[in-house]
N, C-alpha and C positions, 0 to 999 in steps of 0.2 A: 814156466807155466804162464800163459797169457790169460789175462782177465779183462773183460770188457765191462764198462759201466755205461748204461744208457740213462740219459736224463730227459725227462719230459717237462717242458716248460709250458705253463698255462699263462697266456698273456692276451691282452686285447690286440686287435690288428694294428700293424704299423704301416702308415702311409709314408713312403720314402720320397724325399724331395721337398721342394718348397711347399709351404702351406697356402699358397695363393697363386692363381693362374688366371690370365685374362685371354679371351679369344674374341676376335673381331669377325662379324658376319653381317650379311644383309638379310632382310626378311625373305623367307623361303629357302634359305641355305641350311645345311646340316653342320652343327658344331660337334667336333670330336675332341674328347679329352682322353689321354692315356695316363693312368695312375698305377704306379708300382706299389704292390701290397705284399706284406709278409703277414701270415697268420698261421699259427701252429694247428689250427683246427678249421673246420668249415666256416665260411663267412657269407654275409649277405650285403648287397650294395643297394642303397636307397638314395634317390636324388630329391632334394627338397628345394623349393623356391624360398629363398631367405628373405624375410621381412625384418631387416635389421633396424634396431633402435640403439640409442646410446648405451643402454644398460642391460639389454637382453637380446637374445637371438631367437626370435619367434619363427618357427618353421611350420609349413603346411605341406602335406603330400598331395600336390596338385600337378605334378609333372609326369608326363609320359615320356619314357626314354627307353633305349635299348642298350644292353651291354654284353660284352663277351670277355671271358677270362682265358688267358693262355698261360700255362705253366712256364716259368722261366727262372733264371738265377738272379736274385736281387742282392744288392750290397747294403747290409744293415750297418748303420753307424753305431759303434759301441765303444765308448770311452776313447774317442779320437781315432779309432781304427775302423776299417770296413771289413766286415765278415760276410763271406758269400753264403747264401742260404737259398733254399727252394722257396720261391714265391710266385707271384702272379702279375702279369701285365693285364690290367683291366681297361678295356677300351669302352668308353661311354659315348653314345651319340644322342643328340637332341636336335629336333627340327625347330628352327625359329619361325613360327607361323605368323606372329603378329608383333607389333612394337612392344606389347606387354611382356614378351618373352625375353627382352633385354633386361639385364640386371644381375643380381647376385644369386648364386646357387650354392647349396651345401651338399657335398658327397659324403654320405654316412656309411662307413664300413663297420659292420658289427659281427661279433661272434658270441658264444655263450659266456665269455668272460667280461667283455666290455665293448666299447665302441670308440672309434676315432673319426673325426670329420676333417674335411678339407674344403676350403671355400674357393669358388670359381666365380668368374664374372664374364658375362657376354656383353660386348659393347658394339655399337654400330661401326662398320668399317669407315675409317677416316677420322673417328673420334680420338682425341688425345687420351692415351692410356696412362693411368697413374697406378703405380704398384704399392700404394699406401694401403696397408692392411687396417681396416677399421675394427674388425672384431672376428674372432673365430671361437667356436665352441669345442671343448673336449670334455667328455663325460664318461665316467666309469660306472658300471652297474654295481 
């Protein structure tokens, strides 16, 4: 006799990959980020302009952006192994209108359990890109 056990996991979203990404652009160009997300429930994406200081991550919702989600298989890192799971490829696009649009951004992915963030940076094309992570925020509800 076969018996099946179903397990429901409640967890905040998981952003898969590096926690920092840099894109180079000129004024008037569109910057596109693709973020792989696993979430066992519905989730929401918000893009913040990051006003970073040495001891805090001050965020303001002053950014207009577009995003699209496509269902895909993601590889979750679990105890040194990669498990395949149903997830989403989230493509986020932002137009660089002025020089003020260059700098740090925080992508906030949240569901009813919690939230996870990923920091991005837009630099001017030709600028030396440093992959030094200054600060990133992770918060649970």
